[in-house]
C-alpha positions in Angstrom: 28.1 -40.8 36.5 28.3 -43.7 33.9 28.6 -47.1 35.5 31.2 -49.7 34.4 28.4 -51.3 32.3 26.4 -48.8 30.3 23.6 -49.1 27.6 22.5 -46.7 25.2 19.1 -47.2 23.7 18.2 -45.1 20.5 16.3 -45.4 17.3 17.3 -43.9 14.0 13.8 -44.7 12.2 11.0 -45.5 14.7 8.8 -46.6 12.1 11.2 -49.4 11.1 10.3 -51.0 14.6 14.0 -51.3 15.5 15.8 -50.1 18.7 19.7 -49.6 18.3 21.4 -50.6 21.6 25.1 -50.0 22.4 26.7 -51.7 25.3 29.8 -50.6 26.7 31.8 -52.9 29.3 34.7 -51.1 30.8 36.1 -54.2 32.3 35.3 -57.2 30.2 36.3 -60.8 31.0 40.0 -61.1 30.0 39.5 -64.5 28.7 36.8 -63.2 26.4 33.5 -61.7 27.4 30.1 -63.8 27.3 26.9 -62.0 26.7 23.3 -63.5 27.1 19.7 -62.5 26.8 16.8 -64.0 28.9 14.7 -66.6 27.3 11.7 -65.5 29.5 10.2 -62.7 31.6 9.3 -63.1 35.2 5.5 -63.1 35.7 5.0 -64.8 32.2 5.8 -68.5 32.5 6.9 -69.6 28.8 10.1 -69.7 27.1 9.8 -66.7 24.4 13.2 -66.5 23.0 13.6 -62.9 23.0 16.9 -63.2 21.3 15.2 -64.1 18.0 14.6 -60.2 17.6 18.2 -59.2 17.6 18.8 -58.6 14.0 22.4 -57.4 14.0 25.3 -57.7 16.5 28.8 -56.7 16.3 31.6 -55.6 18.7 34.8 -53.6 18.8 37.6 -52.6 21.2 38.6 -49.2 22.4 40.6 -48.4 19.3 37.4 -49.2 17.0 39.0 -52.5 15.8 36.4 -55.2 15.2 36.1 -58.0 17.7 34.8 -61.5 16.7 31.4 -62.4 18.4 30.3 -65.9 17.9 26.9 -67.5 19.0 27.1 -70.1 21.6 23.4 -71.1 21.5 20.0 -69.4 20.7 20.6 -66.6 23.3 24.2 -66.2 24.2 27.3 -64.8 22.6 31.1 -65.2 23.2 33.5 -62.3 22.2 37.0 -62.4 21.7 39.3 -61.2 24.3 40.4 -57.5 24.3 42.4 -55.0 26.1 40.4 -52.2 27.5 36.7 -51.7 27.2 34.4 -53.7 24.8 31.6 -51.9 22.9 28.8 -54.3 21.4 26.3 -52.7 18.9 23.0 -54.4 18.1 19.6 -54.0 16.8 16.3 -55.4 18.3 13.2 -55.6 16.1 10.3 -54.4 18.3 6.8 -55.0 17.1 5.0 -56.9 19.9 2.1 -54.9 21.1 2.0 -56.9 24.4 3.2 -56.3 27.9 5.8 -59.0 27.6 8.3 -57.9 25.0 8.9 -54.7 23.0 7.1 -52.3 20.6 8.2 -49.3 18.6 6.8 -47.1 15.8 6.4 -43.4 15.2 3.8 -43.1 17.7 5.4 -44.6 20.9 8.0 -47.0 22.1 7.8 -49.5 24.9 10.1 -52.3 26.1 11.0 -54.6 28.9 14.7 -55.0 29.7 14.5 -58.7 29.1 14.0 -57.8 25.4 16.6 -55.2 25.1 19.6 -55.6 27.5 22.1 -58.2 26.9 23.5 -59.4 30.3 27.2 -59.2 31.0 28.1 -62.7 32.2 30.0 -62.7 35.5 28.9 -59.0 36.1 25.2 -59.3 36.5 25.5 -58.1 40.1 27.2 -55.0 39.2 25.6 -51.5 38.9 24.6 -50.4 35.4 23.7 -47.1 33.7 21.2 -46.4 30.7 21.2 -43.6 28.3 17.7 -43.2 27.0 17.8 -41.4 23.8 14.9 -39.6 21.9 14.4 -41.2 18.6 15.5 -39.2 15.6 13.0 -36.8 14.1 10.9 -36.8 17.2 10.6 -33.7 19.4 7.7 -34.0 21.9 8.1 -37.5 23.4 8.4 -38.0 27.0 9.5 -41.0 29.3 7.5 -42.8 32.0 9.5 -45.5 33.8 10.7 -46.2 37.3 14.2 -46.7 36.5 16.2 -44.5 39.0 17.2 -41.3 37.5 21.0 -40.4 37.4 20.9 -37.3 35.4 17.6 -37.5 33.5 14.7 -35.0 34.4 11.3 -35.9 35.2 9.6 -37.6 32.4 12.9 -36.9 30.3 15.3 -38.7 28.2 18.7 -39.0 29.7 20.8 -41.1 31.9 19.1 -43.9 34.2 20.6 -46.6 36.5 20.1 -49.7 38.1 21.7 -51.4 41.1 22.3 -54.7 39.1 20.9 -56.6 36.0 17.9 -58.2 37.9 16.8 -54.6 38.7 17.6 -53.2 35.4 15.1 -55.6 33.5 12.3 -55.1 36.2 11.5 -51.5 35.2 9.7 -51.2 31.8 10.1 -48.1 29.7 7.3 -46.3 28.0 8.2 -43.4 25.7 6.0 -41.3 23.5 3.1 -38.9 23.9 1.1 -40.0 26.6 -1.5 -38.7 29.4 0.1 -38.5 32.6 -1.2 -38.0 36.0 0.3 -38.3 39.5 -1.3 -39.0 42.8 -0.2 -40.0 46.4 -1.4 -43.2 48.1 -0.2 -43.8 51.9 2.5 -41.2 51.4 3.9 -42.9 48.3 4.2 -41.0 45.1 2.2 -42.9 42.2 1.6 -42.0 38.6 -0.4 -43.1 35.7 0.9 -42.9 32.0 -1.8 -43.7 29.4 -0.7 -44.3 25.7 -3.1 -44.4 22.8 -6.1 -42.8 21.6 -9.1 -42.5 24.0 -11.8 -40.4 25.8 -12.1 -41.1 29.5 -12.6 -39.6 32.8 -9.0 -39.8 33.9 -9.5 -37.8 37.3 -12.0 -40.7 38.1 -9.4 -43.3 37.4 -6.9 -41.7 39.6 -9.2 -41.4 42.4 -10.2 -45.1 42.1 -6.7 -46.3 41.9 -5.6 -44.2 44.9 -8.3 -46.0 47.1 -7.1 -49.5 45.9 -3.4 -48.6 46.5 -4.1 -47.2 49.9 -6.0 -50.3 50.9 -3.4 -52.7 49.7 -0.6 -50.9 51.4 -2.6 -50.8 54.7 -3.3 -54.4 54.2 0.4 -55.5 54.4 1.5 -52.7 56.6 3.7 -49.7 55.8 6.2 -49.1 54.4 5.3 -50.1 50.9 7.9 -52.3 49.1 8.7 -49.5 46.7 9.5 -45.6 46.8 7.3 -44.6 44.1 4.7 -46.8 41.7 3.8 -46.4 38.1 0.7 -47.7 36.0 1.7 -47.9 32.4 -1.5 -48.2 30.5 -1.5 -49.0 26.7 -4.9 -48.3 25.2 -5.9 -50.4 22.0 -9.0 -51.3 20.1 -9.3 -54.7 21.7 -6.9 -56.0 24.3 -6.3 -57.0 27.9 -3.6 -58.0 30.0 -1.1 -57.0 32.6 2.4 -57.9 34.0 3.7 -57.0 37.3 7.1 -55.4 38.2 8.8 -54.3 41.4 7.6 -50.7 41.2 5.3 -50.5 38.3 2.9 -52.5 36.1 2.4 -52.5 32.3 -1.3 -52.9 31.3 -3.1 -53.4 27.9 -6.6 -52.5 27.7 -9.6 -51.7 25.3 -10.7 -48.1 24.8 -14.2 -48.9 26.3 -12.5 -50.3 29.3 -11.7 -46.9 30.7 -14.3 -45.1 32.7 -16.5 -43.0 30.3 -17.1 -39.2 31.1 -20.5 -39.1 33.0 -20.3 -42.8 34.0 -22.2 -43.7 37.2 -19.8 -43.3 40.2 -22.0 -45.9 42.2 -22.1 -48.5 39.5 -19.1 -48.8 37.4 -19.7 -50.4 33.8 -18.7 -54.0 33.6 -15.6 -53.3 31.5 -14.4 -50.6 33.9 -14.8 -53.0 36.7 -12.9 -55.4 35.1 -10.0 -52.9 34.2 -10.0 -51.9 38.1 -9.8 -55.8 39.0 -6.8 -56.1 36.6 -5.1 -53.1 38.1 -5.9 -54.4 41.7 -4.2 -57.8 40.5 -1.1 -56.2 39.3 -0.7 -54.1 42.3 -1.2 -56.9 44.7 1.5 -58.7 43.0 4.0 -56.1 44.3 3.8 -58.0 47.6 2.6 -61.6 46.5 5.4 -62.8 43.9 7.5 -59.6 43.7 8.6 -60.0 47.2 7.0 -63.0 48.8 8.1 -65.7 46.4 8.5 -69.3 45.8 11.9 -70.8 46.7 12.4 -71.8 43.2 12.4 -68.1 42.0 15.3 -67.1 44.4 17.0 -66.2 42.4 15.2 -66.4 38.8 17.1 -68.4 36.1 16.1 -66.8 33.0 17.9 -69.2 30.8 15.5 -72.1 31.3 12.0 -73.1 32.6 11.8 -72.8 36.4 9.1 -75.1 37.7 7.2 -74.5 40.9 3.9 -76.0 42.0 2.9 -72.9 43.9 1.5 -70.8 41.0 -1.9 -71.4 42.4 -1.0 -69.4 45.3 0.9 -66.4 43.8 -1.5 -66.1 40.9 -4.7 -67.7 42.4 -4.6 -65.9 45.8 -3.9 -62.6 43.9 -6.9 -63.2 41.5 -9.0 -63.8 44.7 -8.0 -60.5 46.3 -8.1 -58.3 43.1 -12.0 -58.1 43.2 -12.2 -58.5 46.8 -10.4 -55.0 47.2 -12.8 -53.6 44.8 -15.7 -54.2 47.2 -13.7 -53.8 50.5 -13.0 -50.2 49.2 -16.6 -49.4 48.1 -15.7 -49.3 44.4 -18.2 -51.9 43.9 -21.3 -53.0 45.7 -21.5 -56.5 47.6 -24.1 -57.7 45.0 -21.7 -56.7 42.2 -18.9 -58.6 43.7 -21.1 -61.8 44.1 -21.7 -61.3 40.4 -18.0 -61.4 39.7 -17.5 -64.4 42.0 -20.3 -66.3 40.2 -18.7 -65.6 36.8 -15.5 -66.8 38.2 -17.1 -70.0 39.4 -18.8 -70.4 36.0 -15.4 -70.2 34.1 -14.2 -72.9 36.4 -17.3 -75.4 36.2 -16.9 -74.9 32.2 -13.5 -76.5 32.3 -13.7 -80.1 31.9 -9.9 -80.3 32.6 -10.6 -79.8 36.2 -11.3 -83.4 36.4 -8.0 -84.5 34.9 -5.3 -82.2 36.2 -4.7 -81.3 39.8 -4.1 -77.6 40.9 -0.3 -78.5 41.8 0.2 -80.1 38.4 -1.4 -77.1 36.7 1.2 -74.8 38.4 4.2 -77.1 37.7 3.1 -77.4 34.1 2.4 -73.9 33.1 5.4 -73.8 30.9 4.3 -76.4 28.6 0.5 -76.6 29.0 -1.1 -73.4 30.4 0.9 -71.1 28.3 1.0 -73.4 25.3 -2.6 -74.0 25.0 -4.3 -75.7 22.1 -7.6 -76.8 21.1 -7.9 -79.6 23.7 -6.6 -77.7 26.5 -10.0 -77.0 28.2 -10.5 -80.8 28.2 -7.1 -81.5 29.9 -5.9 -78.5 31.8 -7.2 -76.6 34.9 -6.4 -72.9 35.3 -4.2 -72.2 38.4 -5.6 -68.6 38.2 -9.2 -69.5 38.4 -9.2 -72.8 40.5 -6.5 -71.0 42.7 -8.8 -68.2 43.2 -11.5 -70.4 44.2 -9.2 -72.4 46.6 -8.3 -69.0 48.2 -12.1 -68.6 48.8 -12.4 -72.0 50.3 -9.2 -71.2 52.7 -10.8 -68.0 53.6 -14.2 -69.3 54.6 -12.7 -72.3 56.2 -10.3 -70.3 58.4 -13.2 -68.0 59.4 -15.5 -70.9 60.3 -12.9 -73.0 62.2 -11.6 -70.0 64.2 -14.9 -68.3 64.9 -13.9 -65.3 62.7 -10.7 -64.8 64.6 -8.5 -65.6 61.6 -9.0 -65.6 57.9 -6.9 -65.6 54.6 -5.8 -62.1 55.4 -3.8 -63.7 58.7 -2.2 -66.1 56.4 -1.0 -63.6 53.9 0.3 -61.1 56.8 2.1 -63.9 58.6 3.8 -65.1 55.2 4.9 -61.5 54.5 6.4 -61.1 58.0 8.1 -64.3 58.1 9.3 -64.8 54.7 9.0 -61.7 52.5 10.6 -59.3 55.0 13.5 -62.0 55.7 13.9 -62.6 52.0 13.2 -66.2 52.3 11.5 -68.2 49.4 8.6 -70.4 50.4 7.5 -73.8 49.7 4.1 -75.6 50.0 4.9 -76.9 53.5 5.3 -73.1 54.7 1.8 -72.5 53.9 0.6 -75.6 55.4 2.4 -74.8 58.6 0.7 -71.4 59.1 -2.7 -72.8 58.3 -2.5 -75.5 60.7 -1.1 -73.1 63.3 -4.3 -71.0 62.8 -7.0 -73.7 62.3 -5.7 -77.2 63.1 -4.8 -80.2 61.0 -8.3 -80.1 59.0 -6.5 -77.4 56.9 -4.1 -80.2 55.8 -6.9 -82.1 54.6 -8.2 -79.3 52.7 -5.0 -78.9 50.9 -4.3 -82.4 50.2 -7.7 -82.6 48.3 -7.5 -79.2 46.7 -3.7 -79.4 45.5 -3.3 -83.1 44.8 -6.6 -84.4 43.9 -9.1 -83.6 41.3 -12.3 -83.8 43.3 -14.4 -80.6 43.5 -13.7 -77.9 45.9 -16.2 -77.4 48.8 -17.1 -73.9 47.6 -20.9 -74.7 47.4 -21.0 -75.8 50.9 -19.0 -73.1 52.3 -21.1 -70.5 50.6 -24.2 -71.9 51.7 -22.8 -72.1 55.4 -22.6 -68.4 54.9 -26.1 -67.9 54.2 -25.6 -67.4 50.4 -27.7 -69.6 47.8 -25.3 -70.4 44.8 -27.5 -71.6 42.0 -26.5 -73.6 38.9 -28.4 -73.3 35.7 -27.9 -74.0 32.1 -26.1 -71.5 29.8 -28.5 -69.4 27.7 -26.1 -68.5 25.0 -22.4 -67.8 23.9 -22.5 -64.6 25.5 -23.9 -65.8 29.0 -20.9 -65.6 31.4 -22.9 -66.3 34.5 -23.3 -64.2 37.6 -27.0 -63.3 36.7 -30.3 -64.9 36.9 -31.6 -66.9 34.0 -34.8 -66.4 32.1 -36.1 -69.7 33.7 -36.5 -71.2 30.1 -36.0 -74.9 29.7 -32.3 -76.0 28.9 -31.1 -75.5 25.5 -30.2 -78.2 23.1 -26.4 -78.6 23.3 -23.6 -79.9 21.0 -20.6 -79.1 23.4 -18.6 -76.9 21.1 -17.1 -73.6 20.7 -17.1 -71.7 17.4 -15.8 -69.0 15.4 -16.7 -67.3 11.9 -14.9 -69.1 8.8 -15.3 -68.4 5.2 -18.0 -70.6 3.9 -19.4 -71.8 7.5 -18.6 -72.1 11.1 -15.4 -73.4 12.4 -15.3 -75.5 15.5 -12.5 -74.2 17.8 -13.2 -76.5 20.7 -15.1 -79.8 21.2 -15.7 -80.9 24.8 -14.8 -84.5 25.7 -17.9 -86.6 25.7 -20.1 -84.2 24.2 -22.5 -85.0 21.4 -20.2 -83.5 18.9 -17.1 -85.6 19.9 -19.5 -88.7 20.0 -20.6 -87.9 16.3 -17.0 -87.6 15.3 -16.6 -83.9 15.1 -13.4 -82.3 15.8 -11.6 -78.9 16.5 -10.8 -77.3 13.1 -13.8 -78.8 11.3 -15.8 -76.1 9.3 -19.4 -76.9 9.3 -21.4 -75.5 6.3 -24.8 -77.0 6.7 -27.1 -78.6 9.4 -30.2 -80.5 8.1 -29.7 -79.4 4.5 -29.6 -75.6 5.5 -26.4 -73.5 5.1 -25.1 -72.2 8.2 -22.8 -69.3 9.2 -21.6 -67.7 12.4 -24.7 -65.5 12.5 -27.1 -68.2 11.9 -25.4 -71.2 13.8 -27.1 -70.5 17.2 -30.7 -70.0 15.7 -30.4 -73.2 13.7 -29.6 -75.2 16.8 -32.3 -73.6 18.9 -34.9 -74.5 16.5 -34.3 -78.1 17.5 -35.2 -79.7 20.7 -33.3 -81.7 23.2 -32.9 -85.3 22.2 -33.4 -84.4 18.4 -30.8 -86.0 16.0 -29.5 -83.5 13.3 -27.4 -84.1 10.3 -24.2 -82.1 10.2 -22.3 -81.5 7.1 -18.7 -80.1 7.3 -15.2 -80.0 5.9 -12.0 -81.3 7.5 -9.3 -79.8 5.8 -10.5 -80.1 2.1 -12.3 -83.4 3.0 -16.1 -83.9 3.0 -17.6 -85.0 6.4 -21.2 -85.8 7.1 -22.5 -87.1 10.5 -25.4 -87.3 12.8 -25.6 -85.9 16.2 -28.0 -86.3 19.0 -28.6 -83.0 20.8 -28.5 -83.2 24.7 -29.6 -80.5 27.2 -27.2 -77.8 28.0 -25.3 -78.7 31.3 -25.9 -76.8 34.6 -22.6 -75.1 34.4 -23.7 -71.4 34.9 -23.6 -70.0 38.5 -25.7 -67.3 40.1 -25.2 -65.9 43.5 -28.0 -63.7 44.5 -27.7 -61.1 47.3 -29.6 -62.3 50.4 -32.9 -60.7 51.3 -32.6 -62.0 55.1 -30.8 -59.4 57.2 -28.8 -61.8 59.2 -27.6 -63.6 56.0 -26.6 -60.2 54.6 -24.6 -59.3 57.7 -22.7 -62.7 57.6 -21.7 -62.0 54.0 -20.6 -58.5 54.7 -18.6 -59.7 57.5 -16.7 -62.0 55.0 -16.4 -59.6 52.0 -16.0 -56.2 53.9 -13.4 -57.0 56.5 -11.5 -53.8 57.1 -8.1 -54.0 55.3 -6.1 -52.8 57.9 -2.8 -54.6 59.0 -3.4 -56.1 62.4 -0.4 -56.7 64.8 1.4 -59.8 63.9 2.9 -62.4 66.4 
């Protein structure tokens, strides 16, 4: 049955990248109905102004007479009063191939409700229905979504529904020709819909995802917070990202990220390992942020920035558990996990901004700093994903040490789940502190004070050594050196302190590190270097030219800043010790201690 608020989504010409949406309101506000579109999407903390993609909007009454609609601001409209139902027609331009917005062409269609569905002011709590119509001229498309079906058949176009507007915008829709596979995890139906051109071992992906899903459901304890779950995967040439929803996730990956046919079962490729980590991350969000939420998100205000200093917990802790579940389930080896952890530590150490911005500030300022990064961001900003995950590691190891392995970060997560998520209560920082102190005493408060509200380095090195591991720092051996593996043992390379990209006529500096030789010489991000010591350079010869010099040498650099000539001299210093390696221990006792930490069975224990 059609609800009092009904949407119809269609497309006359998919290649035009436009969805035609019709909104019918059975009982509009007698004073004149206000409509609005979200300015951001939960999980991606930046104002995105989705309303800019609405290209046409008009309304009529039950007799087909035009109803005046005037804009109130950038994302809301006021319709004149009418007697009887109000119908609003509008078009949405959809050409953003990401997990955040909407995309439509002759090959597939995808959208988040925050991009397509105008909210009916005052009736956001009311149930809605949605008719998904097959685009004109298309005969073989299907639909993959977790929107509840009202009359639609499985994978079919037809009538769907949602209990309210908040639910409506939390079930993204994929339509097109896709590879579809189903599986069951802990008794819950799951599915994968893969869109795009690829050749991969889909049965293996299904097997591996089942293992991850079952482990995470067991971790928090049945029942799962959803009745079914969908992985929507868009495959492209180069891309990576994900966004969580209440019973699904939208993922973007490169073709080579998928498991290749014949690929080793015991040792997944680095790219497939990363994809599994992404899937694990977004799935863990089903609990940590979709159900267990900061108090500031209850409810979401989608018309403005909603600041919280807890993104380190909801994104950082999730980033810690995503790879941890890969080793706990046996999908990767302990040594492979240590490689990932060392790469994570490397990314943290290579961020000078960690000395200037606290973790709480990073969380709070995500809207204006993390999501609006520029050429100076690495010098001034720390990632609440990366440092937050490193703090999660420190909390985990500290809890285990202080409680003689009786408690861990697992205990904290399960108690937060029981006390707050199951009671639909939002959390603040003090709630996390209270449970940590309850588990291990006031020392946990001291750790959080320093970790969240100061910029001193986290105690990860000492905690890993106490575990029997031997974190080793060395200099980077090139732009492709992400850490996690031993170096060649060669002397530190000469270093300028820049990142570069290819540019016509030379090499463009994309980042200049604070205090680096390049900054001291007056070079800046955006400069295009054309020669070193009188010899032309391009992106392929840049590194070779530098490595022909020695630490301490002074070089002449010739560049353009905009269209102005710049010549300067730089003294090369030694590359900093900013690359981490965590070898798997040879000693049996040290191996057992490490395994006790990373291979803790993910079984939901009885909670107090």
